[in-house]
N, CA, C and O atoms as CSV, one atom per row, in Angstrom:
chain,resi,resn,atom,element,x,y,z
A,1,UNK,N,N,108.672,129.118,106.731
A,1,UNK,CA,C,108.674,127.765,106.083
A,1,UNK,C,C,108.661,127.920,104.479
A,1,UNK,O,O,107.742,128.550,103.954
A,2,UNK,N,N,109.616,127.383,103.756
A,2,UNK,CA,C,109.535,127.644,102.266
A,2,UNK,C,C,108.369,126.826,101.603
A,2,UNK,O,O,107.610,126.074,102.214
A,3,UNK,N,N,108.346,127.103,100.196
A,3,UNK,CA,C,107.044,126.553,99.575
A,3,UNK,C,C,107.292,124.983,99.492
A,3,UNK,O,O,106.397,124.177,99.747
A,4,UNK,N,N,108.656,124.592,99.093
A,4,UNK,CA,C,109.011,123.072,99.151
A,4,UNK,C,C,108.907,122.585,100.633
A,4,UNK,O,O,108.317,121.505,100.643
A,5,UNK,N,N,109.131,122.839,101.418
A,5,UNK,CA,C,109.011,122.067,102.696
A,5,UNK,C,C,107.348,122.049,102.858
A,5,UNK,O,O,106.652,121.062,103.094
A,6,UNK,N,N,106.901,123.480,102.654
A,6,UNK,CA,C,105.411,123.172,102.809
A,6,UNK,C,C,104.620,121.937,101.794
A,6,UNK,O,O,103.837,121.087,102.218
A,7,UNK,N,N,104.946,122.065,100.745
A,7,UNK,CA,C,104.493,121.093,99.912
A,7,UNK,C,C,104.767,119.528,100.220
A,7,UNK,O,O,103.962,118.597,100.243
A,8,UNK,N,N,105.963,119.538,100.417
A,8,UNK,CA,C,106.582,118.022,101.094
A,8,UNK,C,C,105.753,117.783,102.403
A,8,UNK,O,O,105.485,116.605,102.636
A,9,UNK,N,N,105.392,118.548,103.124
A,9,UNK,CA,C,104.650,118.074,104.425
A,9,UNK,C,C,103.354,117.947,104.254
A,9,UNK,O,O,102.705,117.446,105.173
A,10,UNK,N,N,102.723,118.351,103.103
A,10,UNK,CA,C,101.282,118.246,102.760
A,10,UNK,C,C,101.110,116.784,101.831
A,10,UNK,O,O,100.238,115.915,101.839
A,11,UNK,N,N,102.181,116.930,101.158
A,11,UNK,CA,C,102.188,115.671,100.494
A,11,UNK,C,C,102.445,114.110,100.886
A,11,UNK,O,O,102.106,113.063,100.334
A,12,UNK,N,N,103.380,114.465,102.382
A,12,UNK,CA,C,103.804,113.268,102.877
A,12,UNK,C,C,102.354,112.290,103.283
A,12,UNK,O,O,102.353,111.070,103.121
A,13,UNK,N,N,101.330,112.947,103.750
A,13,UNK,CA,C,100.349,112.497,104.199
A,13,UNK,C,C,99.680,111.844,102.818
A,13,UNK,O,O,98.852,110.969,103.069
A,14,UNK,N,N,99.850,112.060,101.708
A,14,UNK,CA,C,99.254,111.380,100.471
A,14,UNK,C,C,100.030,110.779,100.148
A,14,UNK,O,O,99.704,110.180,99.123
A,15,UNK,N,N,101.311,110.491,100.575
A,15,UNK,CA,C,102.096,109.190,100.256
A,15,UNK,C,C,101.791,108.049,101.037
A,15,UNK,O,O,101.681,106.907,100.591
A,16,UNK,N,N,101.613,108.508,102.604
A,16,UNK,CA,C,101.525,107.508,103.588
A,16,UNK,C,C,99.890,106.723,103.182
A,16,UNK,O,O,99.552,105.541,103.230
A,17,UNK,N,N,99.272,107.730,102.861
A,17,UNK,CA,C,97.751,107.452,102.399
A,17,UNK,C,C,98.109,106.165,101.265
A,17,UNK,O,O,97.953,104.998,101.626
A,18,UNK,N,N,98.468,106.408,100.250
A,18,UNK,CA,C,98.777,105.703,99.082
A,18,UNK,C,C,99.749,104.319,99.335
A,18,UNK,O,O,99.477,103.294,98.710
A,19,UNK,N,N,100.655,104.344,100.087
A,19,UNK,CA,C,101.016,103.305,100.672
A,19,UNK,C,C,100.110,102.278,101.711
A,19,UNK,O,O,100.463,101.143,102.034
A,20,UNK,N,N,99.138,102.810,102.052
A,20,UNK,CA,C,98.301,102.078,102.926
A,20,UNK,C,C,97.257,101.483,101.743
A,20,UNK,O,O,96.959,100.296,101.607
A,21,UNK,N,N,96.955,102.197,101.223
A,21,UNK,CA,C,96.120,101.502,99.996
A,21,UNK,C,C,96.912,100.348,99.026
A,21,UNK,O,O,96.345,99.335,98.618
A,22,UNK,N,N,98.266,100.678,98.748
A,22,UNK,CA,C,98.839,99.661,98.365
A,22,UNK,C,C,98.919,98.505,98.924
A,22,UNK,O,O,98.803,97.490,98.237
A,23,UNK,N,N,99.113,98.449,100.151
A,23,UNK,CA,C,99.099,97.289,101.189
A,23,UNK,C,C,97.855,96.616,101.241
A,23,UNK,O,O,97.913,95.420,101.526
A,24,UNK,N,N,96.564,97.195,100.994
A,24,UNK,CA,C,95.423,96.827,100.756
A,24,UNK,C,C,94.981,96.104,99.749
A,24,UNK,O,O,94.006,95.392,99.986
A,25,UNK,N,N,95.504,96.090,98.521
A,25,UNK,CA,C,95.277,95.826,97.362
A,25,UNK,C,C,95.161,94.204,97.495
A,25,UNK,O,O,95.971,93.516,98.117
A,26,UNK,N,N,94.004,93.708,96.797
A,26,UNK,CA,C,93.627,92.277,96.698
A,26,UNK,C,C,94.572,91.588,95.641
A,26,UNK,O,O,94.969,92.267,94.694
A,27,UNK,N,N,94.888,90.483,95.744
A,27,UNK,CA,C,95.412,89.702,94.856
A,27,UNK,C,C,95.091,90.016,93.268
A,27,UNK,O,O,95.917,90.145,92.364
A,28,UNK,N,N,93.847,90.091,93.200
A,28,UNK,CA,C,93.202,90.152,91.932
A,28,UNK,C,C,93.482,91.551,91.664
A,28,UNK,O,O,93.422,91.683,90.442
A,29,UNK,N,N,93.733,92.553,92.164
A,29,UNK,CA,C,94.074,93.839,91.671
A,29,UNK,C,C,95.436,94.050,91.335
A,29,UNK,O,O,95.827,95.071,90.771
A,30,UNK,N,N,96.216,93.043,91.693
A,30,UNK,CA,C,97.622,92.958,91.492
A,30,UNK,C,C,97.960,92.616,90.264
A,30,UNK,O,O,99.001,92.999,89.730
A,31,UNK,N,N,96.958,91.739,89.626
A,31,UNK,CA,C,97.263,91.284,88.308
A,31,UNK,C,C,97.145,92.022,87.085
A,31,UNK,O,O,97.247,91.484,85.982
A,32,UNK,N,N,96.913,93.358,87.277
A,32,UNK,CA,C,97.174,94.190,86.486
A,32,UNK,C,C,98.403,95.108,86.455
A,32,UNK,O,O,98.588,95.910,85.540
A,33,UNK,N,N,99.211,94.961,87.463
A,33,UNK,CA,C,100.482,95.374,87.381
A,33,UNK,C,C,101.583,94.995,86.606
A,33,UNK,O,O,101.509,93.826,86.226
A,34,UNK,N,N,102.533,95.577,86.265
A,34,UNK,CA,C,103.611,95.162,85.386
A,34,UNK,C,C,104.357,94.047,85.967
A,34,UNK,O,O,104.721,94.007,87.142
A,35,UNK,N,N,104.592,93.039,84.985
A,35,UNK,CA,C,105.432,91.831,85.533
A,35,UNK,C,C,106.665,92.039,84.993
A,35,UNK,O,O,107.452,91.709,85.881
A,36,UNK,N,N,107.276,92.399,84.042
A,36,UNK,CA,C,108.469,92.349,83.457
A,36,UNK,C,C,109.044,93.922,83.470
A,36,UNK,O,O,110.264,94.029,83.340
A,37,UNK,N,N,108.291,95.106,83.611
A,37,UNK,CA,C,109.032,96.320,83.651
A,37,UNK,C,C,108.833,97.113,84.785
A,37,UNK,O,O,107.841,96.879,85.475
A,38,UNK,N,N,109.712,98.139,85.146
A,38,UNK,CA,C,109.656,98.807,86.298
A,38,UNK,C,C,108.128,99.384,86.512
A,38,UNK,O,O,107.449,99.816,85.581
A,39,UNK,N,N,107.737,99.329,87.745
A,39,UNK,CA,C,106.391,100.253,87.957
A,39,UNK,C,C,106.365,100.698,89.256
A,39,UNK,O,O,106.335,99.905,90.197
A,40,UNK,N,N,106.375,101.910,89.402
A,40,UNK,CA,C,106.599,102.070,90.945
A,40,UNK,C,C,105.389,101.810,91.683
A,40,UNK,O,O,104.337,101.664,91.061
A,41,UNK,N,N,105.422,101.729,93.049
A,41,UNK,CA,C,104.080,101.275,93.733
A,41,UNK,C,C,103.092,102.405,93.832
A,41,UNK,O,O,101.990,102.082,94.275
A,42,UNK,N,N,103.283,103.763,93.481
A,42,UNK,CA,C,102.540,104.698,93.382
A,42,UNK,C,C,103.156,105.650,92.492
A,42,UNK,O,O,104.334,105.560,92.146
A,43,UNK,N,N,102.293,106.651,92.083
A,43,UNK,CA,C,102.948,107.866,91.523
A,43,UNK,C,C,103.346,107.785,90.127
A,43,UNK,O,O,102.584,107.186,89.369
A,44,UNK,N,N,104.491,108.326,89.632
A,44,UNK,CA,C,104.817,108.278,88.265
A,44,UNK,C,C,106.366,108.255,88.124
A,44,UNK,O,O,107.062,108.925,88.887
A,45,UNK,N,N,106.921,107.451,87.107
A,45,UNK,CA,C,108.225,106.809,87.056
A,45,UNK,C,C,108.758,107.615,85.159
A,45,UNK,O,O,108.101,107.514,84.123
A,46,UNK,N,N,109.627,108.076,85.285
A,46,UNK,CA,C,109.878,108.645,83.990
A,46,UNK,C,C,111.435,108.310,83.956
A,46,UNK,O,O,112.057,108.156,85.007
A,47,UNK,N,N,112.013,108.208,82.758
A,47,UNK,CA,C,113.333,108.477,82.392
A,47,UNK,C,C,114.353,107.446,83.241
A,47,UNK,O,O,115.355,107.776,83.874
A,48,UNK,N,N,113.879,106.297,83.091
A,48,UNK,CA,C,114.936,105.302,83.853
A,48,UNK,C,C,116.249,105.237,82.941
A,48,UNK,O,O,116.361,104.429,82.019
A,49,UNK,N,N,117.320,106.256,83.322
A,49,UNK,CA,C,118.486,106.224,82.438
A,49,UNK,C,C,119.703,105.804,83.295
A,49,UNK,O,O,120.772,105.687,82.697
A,50,UNK,N,N,119.667,105.558,84.662
A,50,UNK,CA,C,120.925,105.654,85.540
A,50,UNK,C,C,121.060,104.291,85.696
A,50,UNK,O,O,121.007,103.884,86.857
A,51,UNK,N,N,121.275,103.221,84.530
A,51,UNK,CA,C,121.621,102.149,84.637
A,51,UNK,C,C,123.085,101.648,84.857
A,51,UNK,O,O,123.960,101.956,84.048
A,52,UNK,N,N,123.328,100.945,85.854
A,52,UNK,CA,C,124.654,100.270,86.153
A,52,UNK,C,C,124.686,98.979,87.036
A,52,UNK,O,O,123.766,98.644,87.782
A,53,UNK,N,N,126.005,98.208,86.839
A,53,UNK,CA,C,125.976,97.040,87.433
A,53,UNK,C,C,127.262,97.127,88.420
A,53,UNK,O,O,128.349,97.527,88.003
A,54,UNK,N,N,127.079,96.772,89.588
A,54,UNK,CA,C,128.324,96.705,90.356
A,54,UNK,C,C,128.307,95.325,91.416
A,54,UNK,O,O,127.366,95.115,92.182
A,55,UNK,N,N,129.333,94.569,91.330
A,55,UNK,CA,C,129.466,93.449,92.277
A,55,UNK,C,C,128.248,92.192,91.940
A,55,UNK,O,O,128.006,91.254,92.700
A,56,UNK,N,N,127.542,92.462,90.544
A,56,UNK,CA,C,126.714,91.398,90.284
A,56,UNK,C,C,125.117,92.043,90.692
A,56,UNK,O,O,124.108,91.340,90.637
A,57,UNK,N,N,125.104,93.247,91.034
A,57,UNK,CA,C,123.859,93.974,91.271
A,57,UNK,C,C,123.520,94.974,90.217
A,57,UNK,O,O,124.423,95.755,89.916
A,58,UNK,N,N,122.382,95.084,89.608
A,58,UNK,CA,C,122.127,96.200,88.645
A,58,UNK,C,C,121.129,97.121,89.663
A,58,UNK,O,O,120.235,96.847,90.463
A,59,UNK,N,N,121.831,98.466,89.150
A,59,UNK,CA,C,120.967,99.544,89.850
A,59,UNK,C,C,120.464,100.390,88.617
A,59,UNK,O,O,121.139,100.712,87.638
A,60,UNK,N,N,119.124,100.687,88.868
A,60,UNK,CA,C,118.437,101.578,88.063
A,60,UNK,C,C,117.864,102.621,88.747
A,60,UNK,O,O,117.085,102.335,89.656
A,61,UNK,N,N,118.146,104.058,88.432
A,61,UNK,CA,C,117.860,105.230,88.866
A,61,UNK,C,C,116.867,105.762,87.789
A,61,UNK,O,O,116.882,105.358,86.626
A,62,UNK,N,N,115.938,106.770,88.303
A,62,UNK,CA,C,114.761,107.248,87.543
A,62,UNK,C,C,114.117,108.417,88.387
A,62,UNK,O,O,114.089,108.608,89.603
A,63,UNK,N,N,113.602,109.142,87.311
A,63,UNK,CA,C,112.915,110.219,88.022
A,63,UNK,C,C,111.752,109.522,88.563
A,63,UNK,O,O,111.335,108.503,88.012
A,64,UNK,N,N,111.165,110.041,89.679
A,64,UNK,CA,C,109.937,109.520,90.353
A,64,UNK,C,C,109.158,110.684,91.296
A,64,UNK,O,O,109.672,111.398,92.157
A,65,UNK,N,N,108.003,110.650,90.933
A,65,UNK,CA,C,106.957,111.672,91.680
A,65,UNK,C,C,106.009,110.874,92.572
A,65,UNK,O,O,104.823,110.799,92.253
A,66,UNK,N,N,106.443,110.305,93.618
A,66,UNK,CA,C,105.573,109.465,94.498
A,66,UNK,C,C,104.137,110.277,94.928
A,66,UNK,O,O,103.190,109.591,95.313
A,67,UNK,N,N,104.040,111.338,94.872
A,67,UNK,CA,C,102.892,111.979,95.387
A,67,UNK,C,C,101.740,112.006,94.440
A,67,UNK,O,O,100.549,112.018,94.750
A,68,UNK,N,N,102.299,112.014,93.146
A,68,UNK,CA,C,101.024,112.535,92.230
A,68,UNK,C,C,101.433,111.573,91.082
A,68,UNK,O,O,102.590,111.157,91.032
A,69,UNK,N,N,100.498,111.210,90.153
A,69,UNK,CA,C,100.733,110.702,88.745
A,69,UNK,C,C,101.012,111.696,87.735
A,69,UNK,O,O,101.354,111.363,86.600
A,70,UNK,N,N,100.875,112.984,88.115
A,70,UNK,CA,C,101.046,114.100,87.404
A,70,UNK,C,C,102.383,114.893,87.742
A,70,UNK,O,O,103.068,114.417,88.647
A,71,UNK,N,N,102.826,116.044,87.119
A,71,UNK,CA,C,104.164,116.600,87.294
A,71,UNK,C,C,104.006,117.175,88.849
A,71,UNK,O,O,102.934,117.590,89.289
A,72,UNK,N,N,105.063,117.139,89.496
A,72,UNK,CA,C,105.215,117.848,90.965
A,72,UNK,C,C,106.481,117.362,91.605
A,72,UNK,O,O,107.465,116.903,91.025
A,73,UNK,N,N,106.334,117.504,92.674
A,73,UNK,CA,C,108.051,117.067,93.169
A,73,UNK,C,C,108.513,115.964,92.696
A,73,UNK,O,O,107.930,114.884,92.788
A,74,UNK,N,N,109.717,116.171,92.092
A,74,UNK,CA,C,110.452,114.725,91.681
A,74,UNK,C,C,111.518,114.509,92.379
A,74,UNK,O,O,112.358,115.401,92.496
A,75,UNK,N,N,111.697,113.103,93.055
A,75,UNK,CA,C,112.766,112.558,93.342
A,75,UNK,C,C,113.498,111.804,92.213
A,75,UNK,O,O,113.161,111.843,91.029
A,76,UNK,N,N,114.620,111.059,92.756
A,76,UNK,CA,C,115.212,110.063,91.933
A,76,UNK,C,C,115.167,108.718,92.755
A,76,UNK,O,O,115.841,108.474,93.756
A,77,UNK,N,N,114.230,107.874,92.135
A,77,UNK,CA,C,114.000,106.326,92.891
A,77,UNK,C,C,115.162,105.622,92.249
A,77,UNK,O,O,115.920,106.000,91.355
A,78,UNK,N,N,115.099,104.297,93.056
A,78,UNK,CA,C,116.041,103.366,93.022
A,78,UNK,C,C,115.494,102.107,93.221
A,78,UNK,O,O,114.781,101.752,94.160
A,79,UNK,N,N,115.976,101.287,92.025
A,79,UNK,CA,C,115.731,99.872,92.212
A,79,UNK,C,C,116.878,98.913,91.968
A,79,UNK,O,O,117.896,99.250,91.363
A,80,UNK,N,N,116.690,97.825,92.414
A,80,UNK,CA,C,118.398,96.893,92.291
A,80,UNK,C,C,117.461,95.521,91.840
A,80,UNK,O,O,116.352,95.092,92.161
A,81,UNK,N,N,118.437,95.133,91.011
A,81,UNK,CA,C,117.857,93.521,90.890
A,81,UNK,C,C,119.171,92.976,90.558
A,81,UNK,O,O,120.142,93.682,90.285
A,82,UNK,N,N,119.177,91.454,90.595
A,82,UNK,CA,C,120.167,90.789,90.192
A,82,UNK,C,C,120.137,89.925,89.009
A,82,UNK,O,O,121.094,89.200,88.737
A,83,UNK,N,N,119.029,89.975,88.264
A,83,UNK,CA,C,118.685,89.187,86.949
A,83,UNK,C,C,117.954,90.026,85.991
A,83,UNK,O,O,117.658,89.693,84.843
A,84,UNK,N,N,117.626,91.411,86.702
A,84,UNK,CA,C,116.722,92.499,85.540
A,84,UNK,C,C,115.419,91.864,85.166
A,84,UNK,O,O,114.855,92.225,84.134
A,85,UNK,N,N,114.796,90.747,86.103
A,85,UNK,CA,C,113.625,90.393,85.891
A,85,UNK,C,C,112.814,90.835,87.118
A,85,UNK,O,O,111.687,91.321,87.019
A,86,UNK,N,N,113.464,90.633,88.293
A,86,UNK,CA,C,112.795,90.579,89.744
A,86,UNK,C,C,113.630,91.940,89.919
A,86,UNK,O,O,114.773,92.064,89.478
A,87,UNK,N,N,112.878,93.035,90.671
A,87,UNK,CA,C,113.381,94.094,91.144
A,87,UNK,C,C,112.908,94.519,92.504
A,87,UNK,O,O,111.754,94.282,92.859
A,88,UNK,N,N,113.872,95.214,93.363
A,88,UNK,CA,C,113.693,95.312,94.596
A,88,UNK,C,C,113.697,96.832,94.675
A,88,UNK,O,O,114.609,97.508,94.201
A,89,UNK,N,N,112.425,97.437,95.417
A,89,UNK,CA,C,112.386,98.786,95.529
A,89,UNK,C,C,113.508,99.447,96.704
A,89,UNK,O,O,113.673,98.868,97.777
A,90,UNK,N,N,114.090,100.452,96.432
A,90,UNK,CA,C,115.134,100.938,97.450
A,90,UNK,C,C,114.599,102.313,97.970
A,90,UNK,O,O,113.722,102.910,97.345
A,91,UNK,N,N,115.085,102.756,99.005
A,91,UNK,CA,C,114.883,104.173,99.044
A,91,UNK,C,C,114.859,104.971,98.246
A,91,UNK,O,O,115.704,104.619,97.423
A,92,UNK,N,N,114.281,106.147,97.835
A,92,UNK,CA,C,114.920,107.258,96.919
A,92,UNK,C,C,116.374,107.644,97.088
A,92,UNK,O,O,116.991,107.764,98.146
A,93,UNK,N,N,116.815,107.819,95.826
A,93,UNK,CA,C,118.412,108.131,95.825
A,93,UNK,C,C,118.591,109.474,96.200
A,93,UNK,O,O,119.423,109.743,97.067
A,94,UNK,N,N,117.828,110.474,95.587
A,94,UNK,CA,C,117.975,112.018,95.656
A,94,UNK,C,C,116.806,112.708,96.126
A,94,UNK,O,O,115.771,112.109,95.832
A,95,UNK,N,N,116.653,113.713,96.724
A,95,UNK,CA,C,115.524,114.324,97.255
A,95,UNK,C,C,115.919,115.948,96.772
A,95,UNK,O,O,117.026,116.479,96.674
A,96,UNK,N,N,114.888,116.359,96.580
A,96,UNK,CA,C,114.876,117.940,96.156
A,96,UNK,C,C,115.190,118.898,97.478
A,96,UNK,O,O,114.494,118.852,98.492
A,97,UNK,N,N,116.273,119.723,97.331
A,97,UNK,CA,C,116.352,120.691,98.391
A,97,UNK,C,C,116.432,122.179,98.106
A,97,UNK,O,O,116.499,122.983,99.036
């Protein structure tokens, strides 16, 4: 097993726990989340530079570290929007291999 695979296996558990925590957030806790800017559900978002529009849907791609808010394994995250105010989180676009 290479180092990347080992780290991903270990970090999947962290991501799953983070997802569970996010789902348990109360409404009052959500008031501190961004309303008009991109904010990942967990982890670290950087460099949202892959902006494009196709068939009336905007696509935003960005560096994403879902396992930790510090440097770590980076993916390319993906959000879509029809109005650039409301965003839908999509599956990560690129994974390291």
